[in-house]
C-alpha positions as a Markdown table, in Angstrom:
| # | Residue | x | y | z |
|---|---|---|---|---|
| 1 | Met | 143.0 | 112.3 | 88.8 |
| 2 | Lys | 142.6 | 109.2 | 86.8 |
| 3 | Leu | 139.0 | 108.6 | 88.5 |
| 4 | Arg | 137.7 | 112.2 | 87.8 |
| 5 | Asn | 138.8 | 111.9 | 84.0 |
| 6 | Ala | 136.9 | 108.3 | 83.8 |
| 7 | Trp | 133.7 | 110.0 | 84.8 |
| 8 | Ile | 134.0 | 112.6 | 82.1 |
| 9 | Val | 134.9 | 110.3 | 79.3 |
| 10 | Phe | 132.2 | 107.8 | 79.7 |
| 11 | Ala | 129.4 | 110.3 | 80.6 |
| 12 | Pro | 128.5 | 110.9 | 76.8 |
| 13 | Val | 128.1 | 107.2 | 76.4 |
| 14 | Ala | 125.5 | 106.9 | 79.1 |
| 15 | Ala | 123.8 | 110.0 | 78.2 |
| 16 | Ala | 123.2 | 109.0 | 74.7 |
| 17 | Leu | 121.6 | 105.9 | 75.6 |
| 18 | Ala | 119.1 | 107.5 | 78.0 |
| 19 | Gly | 116.4 | 107.8 | 75.5 |
| 20 | Leu | 113.8 | 110.6 | 75.0 |
| 21 | Ser | 111.5 | 111.9 | 77.4 |
| 22 | Ser | 109.0 | 114.7 | 77.6 |
| 23 | Ser | 110.3 | 115.6 | 81.2 |
| 24 | Tyr | 112.3 | 118.9 | 81.4 |
| 25 | Met | 115.2 | 119.1 | 83.6 |
| 26 | Leu | 114.5 | 120.6 | 87.1 |
| 27 | Pro | 117.0 | 123.2 | 88.3 |
| 28 | Val | 118.9 | 121.4 | 91.0 |
| 29 | Asp | 119.8 | 124.5 | 92.7 |
| 30 | His | 116.6 | 126.2 | 92.7 |
| 31 | Asp | 116.1 | 128.2 | 95.9 |
| 32 | Ala | 113.2 | 125.7 | 96.8 |
| 33 | Leu | 115.4 | 122.7 | 96.2 |
| 34 | Gln | 119.2 | 123.4 | 96.8 |
| 35 | Tyr | 120.3 | 120.0 | 95.8 |
| 36 | Ser | 124.0 | 120.7 | 96.0 |
| 37 | Lys | 123.7 | 122.8 | 99.3 |
| 38 | Gly | 121.0 | 121.6 | 101.2 |
| 39 | Glu | 121.1 | 119.2 | 104.3 |
| 40 | Val | 121.0 | 115.6 | 103.6 |
| 41 | Thr | 120.0 | 112.8 | 105.9 |
| 42 | Asp | 120.3 | 109.8 | 103.4 |
| 43 | Ala | 121.6 | 106.4 | 104.5 |
| 44 | Ile | 125.2 | 107.0 | 103.4 |
| 45 | Ser | 125.4 | 110.4 | 105.4 |
| 46 | Arg | 123.9 | 108.9 | 108.3 |
| 47 | Leu | 126.5 | 105.8 | 108.1 |
| 48 | Gln | 129.3 | 108.4 | 107.6 |
| 49 | Lys | 128.3 | 109.9 | 111.0 |
| 50 | Arg | 128.3 | 106.6 | 112.8 |
| 51 | Leu | 131.9 | 106.0 | 111.5 |
| 52 | Asp | 133.0 | 109.4 | 112.5 |
| 53 | Ser | 131.7 | 109.1 | 116.0 |
| 54 | Gly | 133.0 | 105.5 | 116.4 |
| 55 | Glu | 129.6 | 104.1 | 116.7 |
| 56 | Ala | 130.3 | 102.0 | 113.6 |
| 57 | Gln | 133.3 | 100.4 | 111.9 |
| 58 | Leu | 134.0 | 99.1 | 108.4 |
| 59 | Arg | 135.9 | 95.9 | 108.1 |
| 60 | Tyr | 138.3 | 95.6 | 105.1 |
| 61 | Asp | 139.0 | 92.3 | 103.4 |
| 62 | Asp | 141.5 | 91.7 | 100.6 |
| 63 | Glu | 139.1 | 90.3 | 98.1 |
| 64 | Phe | 136.1 | 92.5 | 98.3 |
| 65 | Gly | 137.5 | 95.7 | 100.2 |
| 66 | Tyr | 134.8 | 97.3 | 102.1 |
| 67 | Leu | 131.8 | 95.6 | 100.1 |
| 68 | Arg | 130.7 | 93.0 | 102.8 |
| 69 | Ser | 130.9 | 95.3 | 105.7 |
| 70 | Val | 129.1 | 98.2 | 103.8 |
| 71 | Leu | 126.2 | 95.9 | 103.0 |
| 72 | Lys | 125.8 | 94.8 | 106.5 |
| 73 | Glu | 125.9 | 98.3 | 107.9 |
| 74 | Leu | 123.2 | 99.4 | 105.3 |
| 75 | Asn | 121.1 | 96.3 | 105.6 |
| 76 | Val | 121.4 | 95.6 | 101.9 |
| 77 | Pro | 121.2 | 91.8 | 101.2 |
| 78 | Ser | 123.8 | 89.9 | 99.2 |
| 79 | Ser | 120.6 | 88.0 | 97.6 |
| 80 | Ser | 119.9 | 91.2 | 95.7 |
| 81 | Gln | 122.8 | 90.9 | 93.6 |
| 82 | Val | 122.5 | 91.7 | 89.8 |
| 83 | Leu | 125.3 | 91.8 | 87.4 |
| 84 | Val | 125.5 | 94.1 | 84.3 |
| 85 | Phe | 128.3 | 93.7 | 81.9 |
| 86 | Ser | 127.6 | 96.6 | 79.5 |
| 87 | Lys | 130.1 | 99.4 | 79.5 |
| 88 | Thr | 127.4 | 102.0 | 81.0 |
| 89 | Ser | 129.2 | 103.2 | 84.1 |
| 90 | Phe | 132.1 | 105.4 | 84.7 |
| 91 | Gln | 134.3 | 102.5 | 85.6 |
| 92 | Ala | 133.6 | 101.1 | 82.1 |
| 93 | Pro | 137.2 | 100.1 | 81.3 |
| 94 | Arg | 137.0 | 97.5 | 84.0 |
| 95 | Ile | 133.6 | 96.1 | 82.9 |
| 96 | Ala | 133.1 | 93.3 | 80.4 |
| 97 | Pro | 131.2 | 90.2 | 79.9 |
| 98 | Arg | 133.9 | 88.3 | 81.9 |
| 99 | Thr | 134.0 | 91.0 | 84.6 |
| 100 | Pro | 130.6 | 92.5 | 85.1 |
| 101 | Arg | 129.7 | 95.1 | 87.5 |
| 102 | Ala | 127.6 | 93.8 | 90.6 |
| 103 | Leu | 124.8 | 95.9 | 92.0 |
| 104 | Tyr | 123.3 | 95.4 | 95.4 |
| 105 | Phe | 120.0 | 97.3 | 96.8 |
| 106 | Asn | 117.3 | 97.8 | 99.2 |
| 107 | Asp | 114.4 | 100.2 | 99.3 |
| 108 | Ser | 116.7 | 103.2 | 99.6 |
| 109 | Thr | 120.3 | 102.5 | 98.4 |
| 110 | Thr | 122.0 | 100.8 | 95.5 |
| 111 | Val | 125.6 | 99.7 | 95.9 |
| 112 | Gly | 127.9 | 99.2 | 92.7 |
| 113 | Phe | 131.0 | 96.9 | 92.9 |
| 114 | Val | 133.5 | 96.4 | 90.0 |
| 115 | Arg | 136.4 | 93.7 | 90.4 |
| 116 | Thr | 139.6 | 95.6 | 90.8 |
| 117 | Gly | 137.6 | 98.9 | 90.8 |
| 118 | Glu | 139.2 | 101.7 | 92.6 |
| 119 | Val | 135.8 | 102.7 | 94.5 |
| 120 | Leu | 132.5 | 101.4 | 95.5 |
| 121 | Glu | 129.5 | 103.5 | 94.0 |
| 122 | Phe | 126.5 | 104.2 | 95.8 |
| 123 | Ala | 123.2 | 105.9 | 95.0 |
| 124 | Thr | 120.9 | 106.6 | 97.9 |
| 125 | Leu | 117.3 | 108.2 | 98.2 |
| 126 | Asp | 117.5 | 111.2 | 100.5 |
| 127 | Pro | 114.1 | 111.8 | 102.1 |
| 128 | Arg | 114.0 | 115.4 | 100.7 |
| 129 | Gln | 116.7 | 115.8 | 98.1 |
| 130 | Gly | 116.2 | 112.8 | 95.9 |
| 131 | Thr | 119.1 | 110.5 | 94.7 |
| 132 | Ile | 122.6 | 111.3 | 96.1 |
| 133 | Phe | 125.7 | 109.7 | 94.7 |
| 134 | Tyr | 128.7 | 108.8 | 96.6 |
| 135 | Thr | 132.0 | 106.8 | 96.3 |
| 136 | Leu | 134.0 | 105.0 | 98.8 |
| 137 | Asp | 137.8 | 104.4 | 98.0 |
| 138 | Gln | 138.6 | 100.7 | 97.9 |
| 139 | Glu | 142.0 | 101.1 | 99.6 |
| 140 | Lys | 142.3 | 100.3 | 103.4 |
| 141 | Ala | 142.2 | 103.3 | 105.6 |
| 142 | Ser | 142.1 | 104.1 | 109.1 |
| 143 | His | 139.1 | 106.5 | 108.6 |
| 144 | Pro | 137.1 | 105.4 | 105.5 |
| 145 | Arg | 135.1 | 108.4 | 104.1 |
| 146 | Phe | 132.3 | 108.5 | 101.5 |
| 147 | Glu | 132.6 | 111.3 | 99.0 |
| 148 | Arg | 129.6 | 113.0 | 97.4 |
| 149 | Arg | 129.8 | 112.9 | 93.7 |
| 150 | Asp | 127.4 | 115.5 | 92.0 |
| 151 | Ile | 129.3 | 114.9 | 88.8 |
| 152 | Cys | 127.2 | 111.8 | 88.4 |
| 153 | Leu | 124.4 | 114.1 | 87.3 |
| 154 | Gln | 126.0 | 114.3 | 83.8 |
| 155 | Cys | 124.3 | 111.0 | 83.3 |
| 156 | His | 122.0 | 110.6 | 86.3 |
| 157 | Gln | 119.7 | 113.5 | 85.5 |
| 158 | Ser | 118.0 | 113.3 | 82.2 |
| 159 | Gly | 114.7 | 112.5 | 80.7 |
| 160 | Ala | 115.3 | 109.0 | 81.7 |
| 161 | Thr | 115.2 | 109.9 | 85.2 |
| 162 | Leu | 112.2 | 112.3 | 84.8 |
| 163 | Gly | 114.5 | 115.3 | 84.9 |
| 164 | Val | 115.6 | 114.8 | 88.5 |
| 165 | Pro | 118.8 | 113.3 | 89.8 |
| 166 | Gly | 117.9 | 109.5 | 89.8 |
| 167 | Met | 118.5 | 105.9 | 88.8 |
| 168 | Met | 117.5 | 104.0 | 85.6 |
| 169 | Ile | 117.8 | 100.5 | 84.3 |
| 170 | Arg | 119.2 | 100.4 | 80.9 |
| 171 | Ser | 118.6 | 97.6 | 78.3 |
| 172 | Val | 121.1 | 97.9 | 75.5 |
| 173 | Thr | 122.5 | 95.9 | 72.7 |
| 174 | Pro | 126.0 | 94.8 | 73.6 |
| 175 | Asp | 129.0 | 93.5 | 71.5 |
| 176 | Arg | 131.2 | 90.7 | 72.8 |
| 177 | Asn | 133.2 | 93.2 | 74.7 |
| 178 | Gly | 130.2 | 94.8 | 76.6 |
| 179 | Met | 130.2 | 98.1 | 74.4 |
| 180 | Pro | 126.8 | 99.2 | 73.7 |
| 181 | Leu | 125.9 | 99.4 | 70.1 |
| 182 | Met | 124.1 | 102.9 | 70.0 |
| 183 | Ser | 123.2 | 102.5 | 66.4 |
| 184 | Leu | 120.9 | 99.7 | 67.5 |
| 185 | Gly | 119.1 | 101.8 | 70.2 |
| 186 | Gly | 118.1 | 100.8 | 73.8 |
| 187 | Tyr | 115.3 | 101.0 | 76.4 |
| 188 | Ile | 114.8 | 102.4 | 79.7 |
| 189 | Thr | 112.9 | 99.6 | 81.6 |
| 190 | Asp | 110.3 | 99.3 | 84.5 |
| 191 | His | 107.4 | 97.2 | 85.3 |
| 192 | Arg | 105.6 | 98.5 | 82.2 |
| 193 | Ser | 108.1 | 97.2 | 79.7 |
| 194 | Pro | 107.7 | 93.7 | 78.0 |
| 195 | Leu | 110.2 | 91.0 | 79.0 |
| 196 | Lys | 111.5 | 91.0 | 75.4 |
| 197 | Glu | 112.8 | 94.6 | 75.9 |
| 198 | Arg | 114.5 | 94.0 | 79.1 |
| 199 | Trp | 118.1 | 93.2 | 80.5 |
| 200 | Gly | 120.2 | 93.7 | 77.4 |
| 201 | Gly | 123.7 | 94.0 | 78.7 |
| 202 | Trp | 122.6 | 92.2 | 82.1 |
| 203 | Tyr | 123.1 | 88.6 | 83.3 |
| 204 | Val | 120.0 | 86.9 | 84.2 |
| 205 | Thr | 119.4 | 83.8 | 86.5 |
| 206 | Gly | 116.0 | 82.4 | 86.9 |
| 207 | Thr | 113.1 | 80.9 | 84.8 |
| 208 | Ser | 110.7 | 82.9 | 82.7 |
| 209 | Gly | 109.4 | 79.8 | 80.6 |
| 210 | Glu | 109.1 | 80.7 | 76.8 |
| 211 | Gln | 109.3 | 84.3 | 77.5 |
| 212 | Ala | 112.4 | 85.8 | 75.9 |
| 213 | His | 114.5 | 88.6 | 77.1 |
| 214 | Met | 117.7 | 90.3 | 76.1 |
| 215 | Gly | 119.8 | 89.0 | 78.9 |
| 216 | Asn | 122.9 | 86.8 | 78.7 |
| 217 | Ala | 123.5 | 87.6 | 75.1 |
| 218 | Val | 126.1 | 89.6 | 73.1 |
| 219 | Ile | 126.4 | 90.3 | 69.3 |
| 220 | Gln | 129.5 | 88.5 | 68.2 |
| 221 | Asn | 130.1 | 90.3 | 64.8 |
| 222 | Pro | 128.3 | 93.6 | 64.5 |
| 223 | Ala | 129.3 | 93.9 | 61.0 |
| 224 | Glu | 126.9 | 91.1 | 60.2 |
| 225 | Asp | 124.5 | 91.0 | 63.1 |
| 226 | Asp | 122.0 | 93.6 | 64.0 |
| 227 | Arg | 120.1 | 91.8 | 66.9 |
| 228 | Leu | 121.0 | 89.7 | 69.9 |
| 229 | Pro | 120.7 | 85.9 | 69.5 |
| 230 | Val | 117.5 | 84.8 | 71.1 |
| 231 | Ser | 117.7 | 81.1 | 72.2 |
| 232 | Glu | 116.9 | 78.8 | 74.9 |
| 233 | Gly | 120.5 | 79.0 | 76.1 |
| 234 | Asn | 120.2 | 82.6 | 77.0 |
| 235 | Arg | 116.9 | 82.2 | 79.0 |
| 236 | Asn | 116.0 | 80.0 | 82.1 |
| 237 | Val | 119.7 | 80.2 | 83.1 |
| 238 | Ser | 120.4 | 78.7 | 86.6 |
| 239 | Ser | 124.3 | 79.1 | 86.4 |
| 240 | Leu | 126.5 | 81.8 | 85.1 |
| 241 | Thr | 129.7 | 79.7 | 85.0 |
| 242 | Arg | 129.9 | 79.5 | 81.4 |
| 243 | Phe | 129.9 | 83.2 | 81.3 |
| 244 | Leu | 132.1 | 84.2 | 84.0 |
| 245 | Asp | 133.9 | 83.3 | 87.3 |
| 246 | Thr | 131.1 | 83.3 | 89.7 |
| 247 | Gly | 133.6 | 82.9 | 92.4 |
| 248 | Ala | 134.7 | 86.3 | 92.1 |
| 249 | Tyr | 131.5 | 87.8 | 93.3 |
| 250 | Leu | 129.6 | 87.6 | 96.7 |
| 251 | Thr | 127.0 | 85.1 | 95.2 |
| 252 | Pro | 126.7 | 83.2 | 91.8 |
| 253 | His | 123.5 | 84.8 | 90.9 |
| 254 | Ser | 121.9 | 87.8 | 88.8 |
| 255 | Asp | 118.4 | 87.2 | 90.0 |
| 256 | Ile | 115.5 | 87.8 | 87.6 |
| 257 | Val | 113.1 | 88.9 | 90.5 |
| 258 | Ala | 115.8 | 91.2 | 92.0 |
| 259 | Leu | 116.1 | 92.7 | 88.5 |
| 260 | Met | 112.4 | 93.2 | 88.1 |
| 261 | Thr | 112.3 | 94.7 | 91.7 |
| 262 | Leu | 115.0 | 97.1 | 91.0 |
| 263 | Glu | 113.4 | 98.3 | 87.8 |
| 264 | His | 110.2 | 99.3 | 89.7 |
| 265 | Glu | 111.8 | 100.7 | 92.7 |
| 266 | Thr | 114.2 | 103.0 | 90.6 |
| 267 | Gln | 111.4 | 104.7 | 88.6 |
| 268 | Met | 109.4 | 104.9 | 91.6 |
| 269 | Ala | 111.9 | 106.7 | 93.5 |
| 270 | Asn | 112.5 | 109.0 | 90.6 |
| 271 | Leu | 108.6 | 109.9 | 90.5 |
| 272 | Ile | 108.6 | 110.6 | 94.3 |
| 273 | Thr | 111.4 | 113.1 | 93.8 |
| 274 | Arg | 110.1 | 114.6 | 90.9 |
| 275 | Val | 106.5 | 115.3 | 92.3 |
| 276 | Gly | 107.9 | 116.5 | 95.5 |
| 277 | Trp | 110.4 | 118.9 | 93.6 |
| 278 | Glu | 107.6 | 120.2 | 91.5 |
| 279 | Ala | 105.3 | 120.8 | 94.5 |
| 280 | Arg | 108.2 | 122.7 | 96.4 |
| 281 | Met | 109.0 | 124.8 | 93.2 |
| 282 | Ala | 105.3 | 125.4 | 92.6 |
| 283 | Leu | 104.6 | 126.5 | 96.3 |
| 284 | Tyr | 107.8 | 128.8 | 96.3 |
| 285 | Glu | 106.7 | 130.6 | 93.2 |
| 286 | Asn | 103.1 | 130.8 | 94.5 |
| 287 | Asp | 104.3 | 132.4 | 97.4 |
| 288 | Ala | 106.4 | 135.0 | 95.5 |
| 289 | Ile | 103.4 | 135.8 | 93.3 |
| 290 | Asn | 101.2 | 136.2 | 96.2 |
| 291 | Lys | 103.8 | 138.7 | 97.8 |
| 292 | Ser | 104.0 | 140.7 | 94.7 |
| 293 | Leu | 100.3 | 141.0 | 94.3 |
| 294 | Gly | 99.7 | 141.8 | 98.0 |
| 295 | Glu | 97.5 | 138.8 | 98.5 |
| 296 | Pro | 97.6 | 136.4 | 101.6 |
| 297 | Ala | 100.6 | 134.2 | 101.9 |
| 298 | Gly | 98.8 | 130.9 | 102.3 |
| 299 | Ser | 96.4 | 131.1 | 99.5 |
| 300 | Leu | 97.0 | 128.7 | 96.7 |
| 301 | Arg | 96.7 | 129.8 | 92.9 |
| 302 | Glu | 94.7 | 127.6 | 90.5 |
| 303 | Ser | 97.8 | 127.0 | 88.5 |
| 304 | Thr | 99.8 | 125.8 | 91.5 |
| 305 | Val | 97.2 | 123.3 | 92.3 |
| 306 | His | 97.1 | 122.0 | 88.7 |
| 307 | Arg | 100.7 | 121.7 | 88.4 |
| 308 | Val | 101.0 | 119.6 | 91.6 |
| 309 | Asn | 97.9 | 117.5 | 90.8 |
| 310 | Ala | 99.1 | 116.7 | 87.3 |
| 311 | Ala | 102.3 | 115.5 | 88.6 |
| 312 | Ala | 100.6 | 113.5 | 91.3 |
| 313 | Glu | 98.5 | 111.7 | 88.9 |
| 314 | Glu | 101.5 | 110.3 | 87.0 |
| 315 | Met | 102.8 | 108.9 | 90.2 |
| 316 | Leu | 99.4 | 107.3 | 91.2 |
| 317 | Glu | 99.1 | 105.5 | 88.0 |
| 318 | Tyr | 102.8 | 104.1 | 88.3 |
| 319 | Met | 102.4 | 103.1 | 91.9 |
| 320 | Leu | 99.2 | 101.1 | 91.2 |
| 321 | Phe | 101.0 | 99.3 | 88.3 |
| 322 | Ser | 98.7 | 100.8 | 85.6 |
| 323 | Gly | 100.0 | 99.5 | 82.2 |
| 324 | Glu | 102.1 | 96.8 | 83.8 |
| 325 | Ala | 103.4 | 94.4 | 81.3 |
| 326 | Lys | 101.7 | 90.9 | 82.1 |
| 327 | Leu | 103.6 | 87.8 | 82.5 |
| 328 | Ala | 102.6 | 85.0 | 80.2 |
| 329 | Glu | 104.2 | 82.4 | 82.4 |
| 330 | Pro | 105.4 | 82.2 | 85.9 |
| 331 | Val | 108.8 | 83.8 | 86.8 |
| 332 | Arg | 111.1 | 82.3 | 89.4 |
| 333 | Gly | 114.5 | 83.6 | 90.9 |
| 334 | Thr | 117.7 | 81.6 | 91.9 |
| 335 | Ser | 119.3 | 83.6 | 94.9 |
| 336 | Gly | 116.4 | 83.5 | 97.6 |
| 337 | Phe | 115.8 | 87.1 | 97.0 |
| 338 | Ser | 112.1 | 86.4 | 96.6 |
| 339 | Glu | 111.7 | 85.1 | 100.0 |
| 340 | Glu | 114.0 | 87.6 | 101.7 |
| 341 | Phe | 112.3 | 90.4 | 100.1 |
| 342 | Ala | 109.1 | 90.1 | 102.1 |
| 343 | Arg | 110.7 | 89.2 | 105.3 |
| 344 | His | 110.3 | 91.6 | 108.3 |
| 345 | Lys | 108.2 | 94.0 | 106.3 |
| 346 | Pro | 105.0 | 95.8 | 107.3 |
| 347 | Arg | 101.9 | 93.3 | 107.6 |
| 348 | Asp | 98.2 | 94.1 | 108.3 |
| 349 | Ala | 96.1 | 92.2 | 110.8 |
| 350 | Lys | 95.4 | 89.4 | 108.3 |
| 351 | Gly | 99.2 | 89.1 | 107.6 |
| 352 | Arg | 99.1 | 90.6 | 104.1 |
| 353 | Ser | 101.8 | 93.0 | 102.8 |
| 354 | Leu | 102.5 | 95.1 | 99.8 |
| 355 | Tyr | 105.9 | 93.3 | 99.5 |
| 356 | Glu | 104.3 | 90.0 | 98.7 |
| 357 | Leu | 105.3 | 88.7 | 95.2 |
| 358 | Asp | 103.0 | 87.1 | 92.7 |
| 359 | Leu | 105.2 | 86.4 | 89.7 |
| 360 | Lys | 102.5 | 84.3 | 87.9 |
| 361 | Thr | 100.7 | 86.8 | 86.0 |
| 362 | Arg | 102.2 | 90.2 | 87.5 |
| 363 | Met | 105.0 | 91.3 | 90.0 |
| 364 | Leu | 103.3 | 91.8 | 93.2 |
| 365 | Arg | 100.4 | 90.1 | 94.7 |
| 366 | Tyr | 98.8 | 93.4 | 95.8 |
| 367 | Pro | 99.6 | 96.0 | 93.1 |
| 368 | Cys | 100.5 | 98.9 | 95.0 |
| 369 | Ser | 104.2 | 100.1 | 95.3 |
| 370 | Phe | 106.0 | 99.2 | 98.7 |
| 371 | Met | 107.7 | 102.6 | 98.3 |
| 372 | Ile | 104.8 | 104.2 | 100.2 |
| 373 | Tyr | 106.5 | 103.2 | 103.3 |
| 374 | Ser | 109.8 | 105.2 | 102.3 |
| 375 | Asp | 111.0 | 108.1 | 104.4 |
| 376 | Ala | 111.1 | 110.0 | 100.8 |
| 377 | Trp | 107.2 | 109.4 | 100.6 |
| 378 | Asp | 106.8 | 110.7 | 104.1 |
| 379 | Ser | 108.9 | 113.8 | 103.3 |
| 380 | Met | 107.0 | 114.9 | 100.3 |
| 381 | Pro | 105.0 | 118.2 | 100.9 |
| 382 | Gly | 101.8 | 117.9 | 102.6 |
| 383 | Met | 99.9 | 119.1 | 99.5 |
| 384 | Val | 101.2 | 116.3 | 97.7 |
| 385 | Lys | 100.6 | 113.7 | 100.2 |
| 386 | Asp | 96.9 | 115.0 | 100.8 |
| 387 | Arg | 96.5 | 114.8 | 97.0 |
| 388 | Met | 97.9 | 111.2 | 96.7 |
| 389 | Tyr | 96.0 | 109.8 | 99.6 |
| 390 | Gln | 92.7 | 111.3 | 98.2 |
| 391 | Arg | 93.4 | 109.8 | 94.7 |
| 392 | Leu | 94.3 | 106.5 | 96.2 |
| 393 | Trp | 91.2 | 106.4 | 98.3 |
| 394 | Asp | 89.2 | 107.3 | 95.0 |
| 395 | Val | 90.7 | 104.4 | 93.2 |
| 396 | Leu | 90.6 | 101.9 | 95.9 |
| 397 | Ser | 87.1 | 102.8 | 97.3 |
| 398 | Gly | 85.8 | 102.3 | 93.8 |
| 399 | Thr | 84.7 | 105.7 | 93.1 |
| 400 | Glu | 87.2 | 106.3 | 90.4 |
| 401 | Pro | 85.9 | 104.9 | 86.9 |
| 402 | Ser | 89.0 | 105.4 | 84.9 |
| 403 | Pro | 90.1 | 102.6 | 82.7 |
| 404 | Lys | 93.6 | 103.2 | 83.7 |
| 405 | Phe | 92.8 | 101.3 | 86.8 |
| 406 | Ala | 90.8 | 98.6 | 85.3 |
| 407 | His | 93.4 | 96.1 | 85.8 |
| 408 | Leu | 92.6 | 96.2 | 89.6 |
| 409 | Ser | 89.9 | 93.9 | 90.7 |
| 410 | Ala | 87.4 | 94.6 | 93.4 |
| 411 | Ala | 89.1 | 92.2 | 95.6 |
| 412 | Asp | 92.6 | 94.0 | 94.7 |
| 413 | Lys | 91.2 | 97.2 | 95.6 |
| 414 | Lys | 89.7 | 96.1 | 99.0 |
| 415 | Ala | 92.8 | 94.2 | 100.0 |
| 416 | Ile | 95.2 | 97.2 | 99.1 |
| 417 | Ala | 93.1 | 99.6 | 101.0 |
| 418 | Glu | 93.0 | 97.3 | 104.0 |
| 419 | Ile | 96.8 | 96.8 | 104.0 |
| 420 | Ile | 97.5 | 100.5 | 103.7 |
| 421 | Ala | 94.9 | 101.4 | 106.4 |
| 422 | Gly | 96.5 | 98.7 | 108.6 |
| 423 | Thr | 100.2 | 99.4 | 108.2 |
| 424 | Lys | 100.6 | 103.1 | 107.1 |
| 425 | Lys | 100.8 | 106.0 | 109.6 |
| 426 | Gly | 99.7 | 109.3 | 109.1 |
| 427 | Leu | 96.6 | 108.5 | 106.8 |
| 428 | Pro | 93.7 | 110.9 | 106.7 |
| 429 | Ala | 90.6 | 109.8 | 108.9 |
| 430 | Tyr | 88.5 | 108.9 | 106.0 |
| 431 | Trp | 90.8 | 105.9 | 105.3 |
| 432 | Gln | 89.6 | 104.1 | 108.6 |
| 433 | Pro | 86.4 | 102.7 | 107.3 |
| 434 | Ser | 88.5 | 100.5 | 104.9 |
| 435 | Leu | 89.3 | 98.4 | 107.9 |
| 436 | Asn | 85.5 | 97.5 | 108.4 |
| 437 | Arg | 84.5 | 97.2 | 104.7 |
């Protein structure tokens, strides 16, 4: 099959760019995990069940295939569109600066669209199993069917994804054809990355002032140049018409704020998966040791507690934006994503939300990840959630003196605690006083 061969040929390209990490690869088919065999309840599998029952239908159009209809069914806004032109996908032969790949996303699912591509691509966060990958054939069919693609783990399980099936945002140095120049290196980016390292191989619409980034640029002559051109023409771009036919996509944007949001979200999703899997494996092994020693099944060994707590601490730091790269100037998008992002999201009695953007000196007005509302967060083992809520309370109540959280002012901590207490179900009882502080 042509498609299957394409996956294999370009896997080494993506993997070589993933970078280095201290994370080891978790065994996806460990008895406590069963990634390949376990039941999934992600957004794509739920949509497939609705299609099979006749409750939902996908509409096909000649220009975009099933794209518009799928986005509607998955509640993924078109304003989230971002465009990547580096050849870092299994559909690489069809991707170039004139024909970038479009990504659309919400809190759980990312959809990939390539002009003239054979399939739509999907990465969706299952509440228990982590990120699951699917494709949907772009030929019109009487019964459209999503196909699970575990072969994606060739690229999508690495140090860059913290050793679990996941997503990452790569910033590379592309040539004029979109081919990454691997000898010049690259970055895996999230909210901790300085803007100057972000978005190589991506188009970027929006303003960032004098803050440079790697977007909207290629190296024309690799034999003579070893860095991307940095100029005013490559930043503060409101229109991409000089780069590509924007009418060939759902929107003419590749919004800078959408890019920032996707960066944060992908790594947070990887952390939720990683910590949840670590806990499930640790508890499984804990029970096996207890059984072999004839000890009570419910007793927790010190090594198990340490393993889970250490993993949870890394997630705590990330979700509270420890180490976030500060913005020197305000950032503003072009697609309306900023306004749509916070619409219809959980708000406390004072109207505040973890989805509110700042974009002046930092990404969020209240620096705490909105992924706390995800089904994946709620599906983490109880041991992990207990630890996370305790550690969040330690930081937000002011009893945690660690300099890692010095970026949070007293007002920040109070507001975040009140928002979580007012919007998040299932909190321990000791959180309720935060509403009256």
